[in-house]
N, C-alpha and C positions, 0 to 999 in steps of 0.2 A: 602026217598029221595028224594031232588023237582026236577025234570025234567028238572026246569030252568037249574040246574048245569052240567047234561049233555049233553044241548041243548047247551051249552053256550060252552063249551070242546069240541064237537064237532067241534064246528063252529070255535074254534080254531086251533083245528090240520089242519094243512097245508100234502097238499098229492105232493109228490116229486115222479111223475112215473120214472123211470127207474134208481133209483140207492138203494143198491148201486149200480148194476147190472143188464142187461135190464129184464125187466120182472117182476122188482121189485116196488110197489107201496108204496114207504117209507111214513111213519105218524111223519112228522117231528114236535114234540110234545116244541119246541124253539117259539111259539108264545103263547102261552097257559101259559111258562113259565114265558113269558113278563109281560103277565098282572095279579099285584101284588090280586086285588081285587078277580080275577078267579084263580088264582095259593090255596090261601086260600080257597075259597070251595073248591074244589077238594081234596085239605087237608085232610082238616074236613069229605069229604065223605068219602074217602081210608079210614082214621081212624075208622069212625063212627062203623063199624060191630065188631068192633074187643076190643072198650073202656071197656068193660065190662070184659073182660077173663084174665086178668092182665100180659098183656104182660110185661117182662122186658125189654126185648133186640130188638130191629130191624134189621131186615139184611139187606142193599143196596149192590148190587155190582156194579162198574164203567161202565160208569160215569153217564148214564142218570137217574143211579137205587139211585144214591146220593144223587141227586136233589131231591127225592122225600123223601127217607126213612128217612135224616135228620129233615126234619121238623114233615111228622108223629112220627118219636120218639118224638120228642116235645110235640106233641101233644096228646100223649098216657103216657107220663111224665115218658119213656124207655130212655133206655141207645143204643148207634146207636152202628155196628159189620159194618165196610166196608170190604167186598167182594171183593178182586182184582185178577188179572190176577198175573200167577204165576211169582214169582218174583219180583213184587215191594212193599211186604211189609217186614221193617227191621228185624223183635222178627219173632221167631221160628214158623210155619206154618203146617197146617194141609192143605189140598187138596183133588182135587173132579174134577175129569175129566168127559168131555162128548164128542155128538156125537158132529161133524158142518156135512155141505154138503159133505166138502173133506178133512177127514183128526178130529181130535180131538185137544182140548182147555181145559185148567185148570184155574181151578179157588180156591185161597186159604184165609182161613185167619187164623190170630191168636192164636195159641194154647189155647191161655187161653183168649179167648174175652167171651166165654160162660163155663157156669157151670152146673153140673147134679140140676135140677133143675127149670133153667130157663126156661121163656114162651115166645119165638119167632115169633115177624112178620116175613115174606120174605117182602119186599117192591119191586118192579120195575116196570119200564113202557110199557113195552108191555112181554104180552108174546106168546112166537111165536109157535114154538114145542116142547118148554118144560126143553132143556136142561139145560140152564144154572138156572132157579127155580128147578129141580132138584138134580142140583149138590149143592146146595145154602141148601139144604134138609137135602142133606147127609153131609155135612159139620155140618150144628147141631146135626144128632144126631150121629155122631163120639166122640162129649162131652158127651155126654147122658141129654143132654137137648130136649126139643122137639117143633114144631112147632105146634102152636095154629091155625094158619092162612098165607094165601097167600095174599096180595092184590095190587093187577094191575091196572095201566090207562090205558089199552085197552087190549080187549083178543082178539087174533085172531081163533076163537072156527073152522074154517077149516083144521089148522094146528094139531088139537090134540092134542096140549101142556096138558093140563087140564088130561089127561089121565097120565102122567108120577108126575103128583100128585094128583093123585084121593081118595088119604085117607087124603088132606087137605083141610078145609075149603077153599075155593075162592072166592072171591071178585072181579069183575073186571067190574069199572066206566063203559066204553066203548066197547062193541064190534063191530067187522067190520068181 
């Protein structure tokens, strides 16, 4: 991979201290999203490790995950499956819950979005504690489809999220 893309992506991400709460350094990807040339390069870089894997569907969770998963799906010639918070999808859904700092949250996808034999890539903006990625993996497995890999724009290794998806091929463009 081109080191220039990694450097440019890193430079485009804005650090916002104490957001959403004191002590957190938020990685704001909106400047990267606003740079058409860089965004295209980042999407290609996030898709590249899975180009020959026969991906049939890309899962993206709301909201920033949608912004990356959709163009990655196009890049790979795959369909897109939106994963949303509980109660946001109109048809029959399946769900998976995961732990948050204070409580739990639930993700859902349409029950008919995947079928056995689908080869799935999970794409998202940040791998932190791994709860969202693990819940998305659980949703895929409930359908009989298989997770081929996980592609993240950013990984925060000190939070050990990788451990929750350790049996998946993981690609992270940036690590902080």
